NUBA-272349 format. One record per residue: x, y, z of N, C-alpha, C in turn; residue in one letter. Coordinates in pm, whole numbers, plus 32768, in hexadecimal, padded with zeros to 4 digits. Example, Ala and Ser with C-alpha at 12.3 -4.5 7.8 and 13.67 -1.06 7.14 Angstrom:
BEGIN
85277DC7830C84CE7E3E830C85287EB6830Ca;85057F1F82C485577F9682CA850A80038313s;
END
This chain:
BEGIN
B5EC1F12E4D3B5F11F3BE449B5641F56E414m;B5051EFEE435B47B1F0EE407B43F1F8EE440t;B45A1FAAE4C1B4252026E4FEB45F20A1E4B9y;B4DA209DE492B519210EE44CB4D3212CE3C9g;B4B520C3E37BB46C20D7E2FCB3DF210EE315w;B39E20DBE37CB317210BE39CB318219FE3C2a;B37921C8E412B3832254E43AB3A322ACE3C1i;B3FE227FE36CB42022CAE2F4B3A622D8E298a;B3562271E28CB2DE2277E238B27922DBE270l;B26622DEE2F3B20A233DE330B23A23CCE31Av;B2BA23E6E326B2F1246BE311B2DD2496E280v;B2F6243DE221B2E5245DE194B253247BE174i;B1F6242BE1A8B1682442E191B13D24C8E1CBi;B16C24E9E245B1492569E282B17E25DDE22Fa;B1F725D1E1FBB231263BE1A8B1E2264FE127a;B1B825E1E0EBB16925EBE070B0E1262DE08Bv;B09F2605E0F7B01D263FE11AB02D26D6E139l;B09626FCE17BB0AF2788E198B0C627D6E117f;B114279EE0BBB13027E0E03CB0B327F0DFE6a;B0562793DFF2AFD9279CDFA6AF7327FADFE5l;AF912830E05CAF35288FE09AAECC2850E0F1g;AEDB27D1E110AE79278CE167AE7A27C9E1F1i;AEEE27F6E220AEF82831E2A6AEEB28C9E2A1f;AE9628FCE248AE7E2989E238AE3929BFE2B4d;AE7A2A20E2F7AE452A55E374ADB92A90E362v;AD9F2AD4E2F6AD1E2B13E2E0ACAA2AB3E2D2g;ACC72A3BE2A5AC5B29DAE294AC2C29A0E319s;AC7C29ABE382AC552975E403AC1F29E1E461f;AC5A2A57E45CAC3C2ABCE4BFABCD2B1AE496v;ABC42B3FE418AB652BA5E3EFAB9B2C2EE412g;AB432C91E41EAB6E2D18E43EAB8E2D24E4D3n;AC072D53E4F0AC2F2D64E57AAC9A2DD1E584r;AC892E28E5E8ACEC2E92E606AD282E74E68Da;ADAC2E7FE697ADED2E67E718AE622EC6E729s;AE7F2EE8E7A8AEF62F34E7CAAEE72FCAE7D3g;AE793002E7ABAE693094E7ADAE4130C5E837f;AE75313CE860AE483179E8DCAE35320FE8C2s;ADD53247E905ADB132D6E8FCAD6E32FDE879q;AD9532C5E80AAD5432DEE78AAD2D3253E755v;ACAC323DE740AC8131B9E711AC5D31C0E67Ds;AC68314EE63CAC3E3141E5B2ABB730FEE5B6v;AB4C314BE599AAC43119E5A5AA9A30C3E52Ed;AAC730E6E4B8AAA3309AE440AB1430A9E3DAa;AB263043E386AB8C3048E31FAB672FEBE2AEw;ABA53003E23CAB852FB7E1C5ABFA2FBFE162n;AC202F4DE12AAC802F4AE0BCAC342F13E044l;AC292F63DFD9ABDD2F35DF64AC382EF4DEFCn;ABFB2EBBDE96AC462E73DE30ACA22ECCDDDFt;AC872F4EDDDDACE02FACDD98AD5D2FC8DDE8a;AD622F9FDE69ADD62FB4DEBDADD13035DF0Cg;AD59306BDF21AD4730E6DF6EAD1730C1DFFAt;AD5A30F1E061AD3530D9E0ECACEB3154E11Fm;AC78313DE162AC2931A7E19EAC123183E22Fs;AC0831EBE284ABEB31D1E312ABAE324BE355m;AB69322FE3C7AB323296E41DAB78328AE4A3k;ABA732FCE4D8ABEF3300E556AB983343E5C0l;ABAE3321E63EAB603357E6ABABBB3382E71Ds;AB9933F4E75CABE8342BE7CAABBB33EDE84En;AC11339CE88CABF93362E90FAC59339BE977q;AC9C340AE956AD073443E9A7ACD3348BEA24y;AC5D34C6EA1DAC27350FEA8EAC3735A6EA82g;AC7F35D3EA1FAC903660E9FFAC8D3670E967k;AC8036EAE93AAC823702E8AAAD0B36DEE871q;AD0C369AE7FFAD8B3675E7BDAD86369BE72Ai;ADFC369EE6EEAE0636B2E65FAE51363AE626r;AE1335F5E5C9AE553585E584AEAD35C4E518i;AF3035B3E528AF8F35F3E4CEAFB5359BE456d;AFC63519E46FAFF134C0E403AFCA3430E426a;AFAB33E4E3C0AF8E3355E3D0AFD6330CE361v;B03332B2E387B0793260E325B04B31D0E332s;B03F318EE2BFB00C3105E2B8B06D30B3E266i;B08E303CE29BB0E42FE0E253B09D2F5CE241q;B0902F31E1C4B05A2EADE1A2B0C32E69E14Di;B0F92DFCE180B1672DBAE13BB1DF2E18E136g;B2162E2DE0C1B2892E88E0AFB2602F15E08Aq;B1DC2F2BE072B1AB2FAEE047B1813004E0BEn;B1A63083E0BBB18030E2E123B13C3159E0E1t;B0D1318AE120B08931FEE0EEB056324EE165s;B02432C6E14AAFEE331EE1B3AF5F3344E190v;AF123365E1F8AE8B3397E1E3AE92342AE1B6l;AE39344DE15BAE3034D8E12EADC2351EE17Et;ADBB35A1E175AD5635EFE1BBAD7B3614E249g;ADFB3607E26CAE283627E2F4AE7636A9E2EFl;AE8036F3E35DAE5236D4E3E3ADBC36E8E3F5p;AD8836A7E45CACFB36B2E47EACF136BEE517v;AC9E3718E548AC8E372DE5D8AC1236E3E606t;AC203697E676ABB03649E6ACAB9B366DE73Fl;AB1F3689E764AAFB369CE7F0AAED3616E832n;AADE3614E8B5AAD43597E902AA5E3544E8CFv;AA7934C5E8AEAA12346AE87EA9E8347DE7EEg;AA1D34E0E7ABA9F634FDE722AA3E34A1E6C0q;A9F7347AE655AA32342BE5EBAA4F3483E573s;AAB4345DE528AAD834A6E4B0AA7B347FE43Ds;AA8034CEE3D5AA4234A3E358AA973430E321a;AA6A33F0E2B8AAB93384E27CAB3433BFE238t;ABA8338FE261AC2833BAE229AC5F3349E1D4l;ACA03368E164ACD03301E109AD5E331BE0DBs;ADA032B0E0AFAE2232BDE06EAE0932EADFDFt;AE733309DF99AE663326DF0AAE2E32ACDEC2a;ADE532C2DE58ADA73255DE0EAE1231F1DDE1a;ADFD3172DDFFAE583109DDD4AEDD3106DE1Cg;AEE5313FDE92AF643149DEDBAFA330C0DEF5a;AF513057DF05AF872FD3DF24AF7B2F73DEAEf;AF632FA8DE36AF5C2F55DDBEAEDC2F03DDBAg;AEC12EC5DD4AAE482E77DD3BAE442E03DD9Da;ADD02DEFDDDBADBE2D86DE3FAD502D25DE0Fq;AD572CAADE3CACF32C45DE1BAC882C44DE86t;AC0B2C50DE5DAB9B2C53DEBBAB982BD5DF10s;AB852BE8DF94AB792B79DFF0ABFC2B4AE02Eg;AC6E2B79DFFAACED2B4FE035AD052B9CE0B6t;AD4E2B5FE111AD6B2B9FE191ADE32BFCE189g;ADE52C5CE1E1AE562CB8E1EBAE6D2CDFE27Dy;AEE52D09E299AF0B2D40E31BAF4E2DC5E302t;AF1A2E2FE33FAF502EB4E32DAF8A2EE7E3B1a;B0032F16E3ADB0432F55E421B02D2FEBE414k;AFF33027E47CAFC930B4E476B00D3103E4E5v;B0463176E4C1B07C31D7E523B02C3257E517n;AFFA3287E589AFAA3302E58DAFF5336AE5E0i;B01933D8E5A3B05A3447E5E9AFEF34AEE60Bn;AFE634D3E68BAF823535E6B4AFBC3594E71By;AF793607E72CAFA83670E786AF373695E7E5t;AF59369EE867AEFD36D5E8CDAEFC376CE8B1d;AE8C37A2E883AE88382FE85AAE993890E8CDt;AE713869E947AE7F38C2E9BAAF1038CCE9E8a;AF54385BE9F3AFDC3857EA25B045385FE9B7a;B01C384AE93BB0763849E8C7B0DC37D8E8CEa;B0BA376AE912B11136F5E915B0EA3697E8A4f;B14F365AE866B13735FEE7F7B146356FE827q;B0F13518E7F4B0EF348AE819B0E33434E79Cy;B10433B5E7ADB0F23352E742B0B132D8E780v;B04A32A5E73DB0103226E763B01531CDE6E8t;B028314DE6FEB03030F3E68DAFE43073E6AAs;AFC2302DE641AF792FB1E650AF702F68E5CCg;AF1F2F00E5CEAF112EA9E559AE7E2E9DE535t;AE622EA4E4B5ADDB2E8CE47EADE12E0EE42Al;AD832DB5E441AD7A2D39E3F4ACF22D34E3B3t;ACEC2D07E338AC6B2CFDE2F5AC742CB9E26Fg;AC082CC4E225AC012C8EE19DABEB2CFDE13Ar;AC222CEFE0C4AC102D51E059AB7E2D4FE02Fv;AB422DC6E02BAAB42DD1E004AAA52DF2DF71a;
END
């Protein structure tokens, strides 16, 4: 009986700490990109106004055209503007951004996780591909 109460107390404390944001992924990891192939995300930023910006790089080995980039943070989804953009091998894009305030007002320093889908086309073969990954960071 005593062990049952102890386990219940630990679960309740963990739930409260999670609800308060103590286990915020961004506070432990910092900026990190994972899961992308052929097109990498070299730099990204989510500002307090809720605008996401990023620079993409061609690691495919042939010329590609970035057709669309969708970003999901929480329940909100937005797309990068200024596309399509053609990139040669190893070339990086200019800074591309979502519409101003696409993700609503954000608190500086809080962590976020963004799920990103990048649609691109091999311009020589005209084949379309999708790469996806996750960006983790803090609101700047």
